[in-house]
C-alpha positions as CSV (number, residue, x, y, z in Angstrom):
1,M,176.5,111.4,73.8
2,I,178.4,111.9,77.0
3,T,177.3,114.5,79.6
4,I,179.1,115.4,82.8
5,I,177.2,117.0,85.7
6,R,179.7,118.5,88.1
7,N,179.3,119.8,91.7
8,A,175.9,118.3,92.4
9,H,174.6,117.1,95.7
10,V,172.9,113.8,95.0
11,L,169.8,112.4,96.7
12,D,169.8,108.8,97.9
13,P,166.1,108.1,98.2
14,E,166.5,104.7,99.9
15,A,168.4,106.3,102.8
16,G,166.6,109.6,102.7
17,E,169.9,111.5,102.6
18,I,171.8,114.0,100.5
19,T,175.4,113.1,99.6
20,G,178.3,115.6,99.4
21,E,179.0,117.0,95.9
22,R,179.5,114.4,93.2
23,T,180.3,114.3,89.5
24,V,177.8,112.3,87.5
25,V,178.7,111.0,84.1
26,L,175.9,110.1,81.6
27,E,176.6,108.0,78.5
28,D,173.8,107.9,76.0
29,E,170.7,106.9,78.0
30,Q,172.4,105.6,81.1
31,I,174.3,106.8,84.2
32,A,177.9,105.6,83.6
33,D,179.5,106.8,86.8
34,V,179.0,108.7,90.1
35,I,182.3,109.9,91.7
36,E,183.8,112.3,94.1
37,G,186.0,114.9,92.4
38,P,186.4,115.6,88.7
39,S,186.1,113.1,85.9
40,A,188.8,112.6,83.2
41,T,186.1,111.7,80.7
42,T,185.7,114.0,77.7
43,A,182.1,115.3,77.5
44,D,179.9,116.5,74.7
45,L,178.0,118.5,77.3
46,D,179.6,119.7,80.6
47,I,177.3,121.1,83.2
48,D,178.3,122.8,86.5
49,A,175.5,122.2,88.9
50,G,176.9,124.8,91.2
51,G,175.9,122.9,94.4
52,R,172.4,122.3,93.3
53,F,170.6,119.0,94.1
54,L,170.4,116.1,91.7
55,L,167.4,113.8,92.0
56,P,166.1,110.9,90.0
57,G,163.3,112.0,87.6
58,F,160.0,112.2,89.4
59,V,157.6,109.2,89.2
60,D,153.8,109.8,89.4
61,G,152.0,106.7,90.5
62,H,148.5,107.7,89.3
63,V,147.7,109.6,86.1
64,H,145.0,109.5,83.5
65,H,146.0,110.8,80.0
66,I,142.7,109.9,78.5
67,F,140.7,112.4,80.7
68,H,142.2,115.5,79.2
69,T,139.2,117.7,80.2
70,M,136.9,117.8,83.2
71,D,134.1,118.7,80.9
72,F,132.9,115.1,80.4
73,A,130.2,116.1,77.8
74,R,132.9,117.7,75.6
75,L,135.2,114.7,76.1
76,Q,132.4,112.5,74.7
77,R,132.1,114.7,71.6
78,M,135.9,114.8,70.8
79,S,137.2,112.9,67.8
80,S,139.9,110.3,68.1
81,T,142.4,112.8,66.5
82,E,141.6,115.5,69.0
83,R,142.0,113.0,71.9
84,A,145.3,111.8,70.6
85,I,146.7,115.3,70.2
86,S,145.5,116.3,73.7
87,M,147.1,113.3,75.3
88,G,150.4,114.0,73.5
89,H,150.4,117.6,74.8
90,A,149.6,116.3,78.3
91,A,152.5,113.8,78.2
92,E,155.0,116.5,77.0
93,A,153.9,118.8,79.8
94,E,154.4,116.0,82.4
95,L,158.0,115.6,81.3
96,R,158.6,119.4,81.5
97,R,157.4,119.3,85.1
98,G,160.1,116.7,85.9
99,F,158.0,113.5,85.7
100,T,160.0,111.2,83.7
101,T,158.0,108.1,84.5
102,V,154.2,107.9,85.1
103,R,151.9,105.1,85.9
104,D,148.7,105.5,83.9
105,T,145.8,103.9,85.9
106,G,143.1,103.8,83.3
107,G,142.6,104.2,79.6
108,D,143.8,102.9,76.3
109,T,147.2,104.6,76.0
110,R,149.0,102.0,73.9
111,G,149.7,104.4,71.1
112,L,150.8,107.2,73.5
113,A,153.1,104.9,75.4
114,N,154.7,103.7,72.2
115,A,155.0,107.2,70.8
116,T,157.0,108.4,73.9
117,R,159.1,105.2,74.0
118,T,160.2,105.5,70.3
119,G,160.7,109.3,70.4
120,L,157.8,110.1,68.0
121,I,156.7,112.6,70.7
122,T,158.4,113.9,73.8
123,G,157.0,112.5,77.0
124,P,157.7,110.4,80.1
125,R,158.0,106.6,80.2
126,I,154.4,105.3,80.6
127,V,153.6,102.2,82.6
128,R,149.9,101.5,82.0
129,A,146.9,99.6,83.3
130,G,145.1,99.8,80.0
131,R,141.3,100.1,80.2
132,V,139.8,99.9,83.7
133,I,137.3,97.2,84.6
134,S,134.0,98.4,86.1
135,Q,130.6,97.0,86.8
136,T,127.5,98.4,85.2
137,G,126.7,101.7,87.0
138,G,130.2,101.6,88.7
139,H,132.9,104.1,88.8
140,G,134.1,103.3,85.3
141,D,130.6,103.5,83.7
142,F,130.4,107.0,82.2
143,R,127.4,106.3,80.0
144,A,124.4,108.5,80.2
145,A,121.2,106.5,81.1
146,T,120.0,107.1,77.5
147,D,123.2,106.1,75.8
148,V,122.6,102.4,75.5
149,E,120.1,99.7,76.5
150,L,121.7,98.1,79.6
151,P,121.9,94.3,79.6
152,L,119.1,92.7,81.6
153,C,120.8,89.4,82.6
154,G,123.8,87.2,82.1
155,C,127.5,87.9,82.1
156,Q,128.1,90.9,79.9
157,L,131.2,92.8,78.5
158,H,131.0,96.3,76.9
159,T,133.9,98.4,75.9
160,D,133.3,102.2,75.8
161,R,134.0,104.2,72.7
162,Q,136.5,106.5,74.3
163,G,138.8,103.7,75.4
164,A,138.5,104.4,79.1
165,G,137.3,101.1,80.3
166,H,135.3,97.8,80.0
167,I,132.0,97.4,81.7
168,A,132.0,93.8,82.9
169,D,129.3,92.1,84.9
170,G,129.9,88.6,86.2
171,A,133.1,86.7,86.9
172,D,133.3,85.4,83.3
173,A,133.1,88.9,81.8
174,C,135.6,90.2,84.4
175,R,138.0,87.4,83.5
176,K,137.6,88.1,79.7
177,A,138.2,91.8,80.3
178,A,141.4,91.1,82.2
179,R,142.6,88.7,79.6
180,F,141.9,91.2,76.9
181,E,143.9,93.9,78.5
182,L,146.8,91.6,79.3
183,R,146.8,90.4,75.7
184,E,147.0,94.1,74.7
185,G,150.1,94.5,76.8
186,S,148.9,96.2,79.9
187,D,151.5,96.2,82.6
188,F,148.9,95.6,85.4
189,I,145.1,95.7,85.7
190,K,142.8,98.1,87.5
191,I,139.3,97.4,88.7
192,M,136.7,99.6,90.4
193,S,135.5,98.4,93.8
194,S,133.9,101.5,95.2
195,G,132.1,104.6,94.0
196,G,134.1,107.7,93.1
197,V,134.0,111.4,92.6
198,A,134.2,111.7,88.8
199,S,131.7,109.1,87.8
200,P,128.0,110.1,87.2
201,A,125.9,107.1,88.3
202,D,127.3,105.7,91.5
203,P,127.0,106.9,95.1
204,F,130.4,107.7,96.5
205,D,130.1,105.1,99.3
206,A,128.9,102.3,97.0
207,I,130.6,98.9,97.2
208,Q,131.2,97.5,93.8
209,Y,131.9,94.0,92.5
210,T,131.6,90.7,94.3
211,A,134.4,88.5,95.7
212,D,134.0,86.1,92.8
213,E,134.3,88.9,90.2
214,I,137.4,90.4,91.9
215,R,139.0,87.0,92.3
216,A,138.5,86.3,88.6
217,V,140.7,89.3,87.8
218,T,143.3,88.8,90.4
219,T,143.8,85.2,89.3
220,E,144.5,86.3,85.8
221,T,147.1,88.9,86.9
222,D,148.7,86.3,89.3
223,H,149.0,84.0,86.4
224,R,150.8,86.7,84.4
225,H,153.1,87.5,87.3
226,T,151.7,91.0,87.7
227,Y,149.0,92.5,89.9
228,T,145.6,94.0,90.2
229,T,145.0,97.4,91.7
230,S,141.7,98.8,92.8
231,H,140.0,102.2,93.0
232,A,138.5,102.1,96.5
233,Y,137.6,104.7,99.2
234,T,135.6,103.0,102.0
235,P,136.8,100.4,104.5
236,E,134.3,97.8,103.2
237,A,135.4,98.2,99.6
238,I,139.1,98.2,100.5
239,R,138.8,95.1,102.6
240,L,136.7,93.3,99.9
241,A,139.4,94.0,97.3
242,A,142.4,93.1,99.5
243,D,140.8,89.9,100.7
244,N,140.4,88.7,97.2
245,G,143.9,89.2,95.9
246,V,144.2,93.0,95.0
247,R,147.7,94.1,95.9
248,C,147.3,97.9,95.6
249,I,144.6,100.4,96.5
250,E,144.2,103.7,94.7
251,H,143.0,106.6,97.0
252,G,141.8,105.0,100.2
253,N,140.6,108.3,101.7
254,M,137.9,106.8,104.0
255,I,140.0,104.0,105.5
256,D,139.7,103.3,109.2
257,A,142.4,102.0,111.5
258,P,141.2,98.3,111.6
259,T,141.2,98.1,107.8
260,A,144.6,99.8,107.6
261,E,146.0,97.3,110.0
262,H,144.4,94.4,108.0
263,I,145.8,95.5,104.7
264,A,149.2,96.1,106.2
265,Q,149.3,92.5,107.3
266,L,148.4,91.5,103.7
267,G,151.2,93.7,102.3
268,V,148.8,95.8,100.3
269,V,150.1,99.2,99.1
270,V,148.0,102.4,99.0
271,V,148.6,105.2,96.5
272,P,147.1,108.4,97.9
273,T,146.1,111.1,95.4
274,L,145.3,114.3,97.3
275,V,145.9,117.2,95.0
276,T,143.1,116.1,92.6
277,Y,140.4,116.9,95.2
278,Q,141.8,120.4,95.7
279,A,141.9,120.9,92.0
280,M,138.3,119.7,91.4
281,E,137.0,122.0,94.2
282,E,138.8,125.1,92.9
283,L,138.8,124.5,89.1
284,G,135.9,122.2,88.5
285,P,133.1,124.8,88.5
286,K,135.1,127.0,86.0
287,V,135.9,124.3,83.4
288,G,132.6,122.3,83.2
289,L,132.9,119.6,85.8
290,P,129.2,118.5,86.4
291,E,127.6,119.7,89.6
292,V,126.9,116.1,90.8
293,N,130.7,115.5,90.8
294,I,131.5,118.8,92.5
295,Q,129.1,117.8,95.3
296,K,130.6,114.3,95.7
297,N,134.0,115.9,96.0
298,S,133.1,117.7,99.2
299,G,135.2,116.7,102.2
300,V,137.2,114.1,100.3
301,L,140.5,116.0,100.6
302,E,140.3,116.4,104.3
303,A,139.5,112.7,104.7
304,G,142.4,111.8,102.5
305,K,144.7,113.8,104.8
306,R,143.5,112.0,107.8
307,A,143.9,108.7,106.0
308,I,147.7,109.4,105.6
309,E,148.1,109.4,109.3
310,T,145.9,106.2,109.7
311,L,147.9,104.3,107.0
312,K,151.3,105.3,108.3
313,A,150.3,104.4,111.9
314,A,149.4,100.9,110.7
315,G,152.6,100.5,108.7
316,V,151.0,100.5,105.2
317,E,153.4,101.3,102.4
318,L,152.4,104.4,100.5
319,G,152.9,105.4,96.9
320,F,152.7,108.9,95.4
321,G,150.0,109.9,92.9
322,T,148.1,112.9,91.6
323,D,145.0,111.6,89.6
324,L,144.6,115.1,88.0
325,L,142.1,115.5,85.1
326,G,142.4,117.7,82.1
327,E,142.7,121.4,83.1
328,A,144.0,120.4,86.5
329,M,147.1,118.6,85.2
330,P,149.4,121.6,85.6
331,W,148.9,121.2,89.3
332,Q,150.8,117.9,89.3
333,N,153.8,119.1,91.4
334,R,151.5,120.5,94.1
335,E,151.1,117.1,95.5
336,F,154.6,117.6,97.0
337,A,153.4,120.6,99.0
338,I,150.3,118.7,100.3
339,R,152.3,115.6,101.3
340,A,155.1,117.7,102.9
341,E,152.5,119.0,105.4
342,L,151.6,115.4,106.4
343,E,154.9,113.4,106.3
344,P,158.7,113.8,106.6
345,A,160.1,114.7,103.3
346,A,162.3,111.5,103.2
347,D,159.1,109.4,103.5
348,V,157.4,111.2,100.6
349,L,160.5,110.8,98.4
350,R,160.7,107.1,99.2
351,S,157.0,106.7,98.2
352,M,157.9,108.2,94.8
353,Y,161.3,106.6,94.2
354,V,160.9,103.2,95.9
355,T,157.2,102.3,96.2
356,N,156.1,103.8,92.8
357,V,159.1,102.2,91.1
358,K,158.1,98.8,92.4
359,L,154.5,99.3,91.3
360,C,155.9,100.1,87.8
361,H,158.1,97.0,87.8
362,L,161.1,99.2,87.2
363,E,163.4,98.2,90.1
364,G,167.0,98.6,89.0
365,V,166.0,100.8,86.1
366,V,164.8,104.2,87.4
367,G,164.6,105.9,90.8
368,R,168.3,106.2,91.8
369,V,171.3,108.2,90.7
370,E,173.7,105.3,90.4
371,P,175.7,103.7,87.6
372,G,173.6,101.4,85.4
373,F,170.3,103.3,86.0
374,V,168.6,105.1,83.2
375,A,169.6,108.8,83.1
376,D,166.3,110.3,84.1
377,L,167.3,113.2,86.3
378,V,166.1,116.5,87.8
379,L,168.4,119.2,89.0
380,S,166.7,121.1,91.8
381,E,167.4,124.5,93.3
382,A,166.0,123.3,96.6
383,D,167.2,120.7,99.0
384,P,164.3,118.2,98.8
385,I,164.9,116.9,102.3
386,E,164.7,120.4,103.8
387,R,162.4,122.2,101.3
388,L,160.3,119.5,99.7
389,S,157.3,121.9,99.1
390,D,159.5,124.0,96.8
391,L,159.1,121.3,94.2
392,A,155.5,122.3,93.9
393,E,156.6,125.1,91.6
394,P,158.6,123.4,88.9
395,D,159.3,126.6,86.9
396,A,161.1,128.1,89.9
397,S,162.6,125.1,91.5
398,L,163.9,122.9,88.6
399,A,167.1,124.1,86.9
400,A,167.3,121.1,84.5
401,I,165.5,118.0,83.5
402,F,167.0,115.0,81.7
403,S,165.1,112.1,80.1
404,R,167.0,109.1,79.0
405,G,170.2,111.1,79.1
406,R,169.0,114.0,77.0
407,P,168.2,117.5,78.3
408,V,164.5,118.3,78.2
409,R,164.8,121.6,79.9
410,M,167.8,123.7,81.0
411,S,167.7,127.0,82.9
412,L,171.2,127.2,84.4
């Protein structure tokens, strides 16, 4: 199938600039040509963009398909069939919001990723961490105290029934969990090195894992030519992870200037996820988010906003993520509006199209409107450099979405 998109202003995310009007030719799943003036190619589908703005498909650097409700008690009761259907609906909705690639940072989504890749269901390209690795009582331990008898000693590995994570204690168990996930095809590995908002048993400021446990995981990912990322909020947890081979930090809301400067020297990337705290505050009480989690969420958004300034001042490379759970997933595009208040639009777009693409190991594949790249595209009513916050409302701002060269949505 050949598609021609005429009269489109094209975003160059590396330069942070908009070109003059271009003609973009799509052939099957790839971009075949980008030229000034008309194309002599005969098209199956000819689209006049009318001066709108053509962007690469959006890339979300932090999602969780497996957490398709904030009512964790209901999540525990769901059957595997219900969970699979819910995840499929979530993936389709992501694509219709313009996110053609997502980085799933925790959960067994092998089947979902294969289903979207083969066209069994409609959804974005999914790059995945697989199940997270957490210590007993850590951010990945969602068991109630009465669920199981906790191990008393020795190195232990437990895999939860919902497929969200492994509970691994001791370096040997952490190493085994990492090897298990890499064997299952995970693109990278995620560990939990601090407390968090959504988990039931750990204080928010808890430091989790030891240097030996973290190093056991990062050695495995180094050997497989990939990387370990870590959920971490506090300076102590961030430094512990970075000093032991972790190459990316998720969240980082409580980081201080010395720690930001330290991880910048190590080349560690941080993926902020600000919209999720806003969503949990506003939606959580209405949809069953437990009170303990609502209390832990207090003040985390404002800390995250301050962290952006701290990280940028230190020269830390930033990604772009959302981390929305269940009922909050429709807020995905609102991250654009929050980040637009804190950074120049060109920097936010670079976080999404350059940094996230590197974290997904998709350099040269997605993230640019250039010949040879996959034809994942978004046609925007708004100039993203001048009006980035308009992208927060996808129904109003997105005139067309293409995934692998095929139109997903058209409202021209």
